[in-house]
C-alpha positions in Angstrom: -172.4 -34.9 179.3 -174.5 -35.2 182.6 -178.2 -35.2 182.5 -179.8 -31.8 183.2 -182.5 -31.4 185.9 -185.0 -30.6 183.2 -184.2 -33.8 181.3 -184.4 -35.9 184.5 -187.8 -34.4 185.3 -189.0 -35.1 181.8 -187.9 -38.8 182.0 -189.6 -39.2 185.4 -192.8 -37.7 184.1 -193.0 -40.5 181.6 -193.9 -43.0 184.4 -197.4 -41.5 184.2 -199.7 -42.4 181.2 -200.9 -38.8 180.9 -197.4 -37.6 180.0 -196.5 -40.5 177.8 -199.7 -39.8 175.8 -199.1 -36.0 175.8 -195.5 -36.3 174.5 -196.0 -39.5 172.4 -193.0 -41.1 174.0 -192.2 -43.9 176.5 -189.2 -45.3 178.4 -187.7 -48.6 177.4 -185.2 -50.3 179.8 -182.9 -53.1 179.1 -180.4 -53.8 176.3 -182.5 -56.4 174.5 -185.7 -54.4 174.5 -183.9 -51.2 173.4 -182.1 -53.0 170.5 -185.4 -54.6 169.4 -187.2 -51.2 169.5 -184.5 -49.4 167.6 -185.4 -51.3 164.5 -189.0 -50.2 164.7 -189.1 -46.9 166.5 -187.4 -43.5 166.3 -185.3 -42.9 169.4 -185.2 -39.3 170.7 -182.9 -39.9 173.7 -180.7 -42.8 174.8 -178.8 -43.1 178.0 -176.7 -46.0 179.1 -173.4 -47.2 180.4 -170.5 -46.8 177.9 -170.0 -50.5 177.2 -173.7 -50.9 176.4 -173.8 -47.8 174.2 -170.9 -49.1 172.1 -173.2 -52.0 171.0 -175.9 -49.7 169.8 -175.7 -47.9 166.4 -174.6 -44.3 166.9 -177.2 -42.9 164.5 -180.1 -44.5 166.4 -180.8 -41.6 168.7 -181.0 -37.8 168.4 -179.2 -37.5 171.7 -177.0 -40.1 173.5 -175.7 -39.8 177.1 -173.2 -42.0 178.8 -174.3 -42.8 182.4 -171.9 -43.6 185.3 -172.7 -46.5 187.7 
């Protein structure tokens, strides 16, 4: 499922502290960081390449999206 324009806009807004605080969310990039955080945080949205997503437990995110390179 491709990312909607609304979802892309929401993700981009998280680069600003104001929106991270407002939504209580943040962006984590990189397989190691994401795997470490999944044990301690609730994940609302997870996007990644198919081979990386296979290594991440399926029940870790409310919504998962496979990205294409």
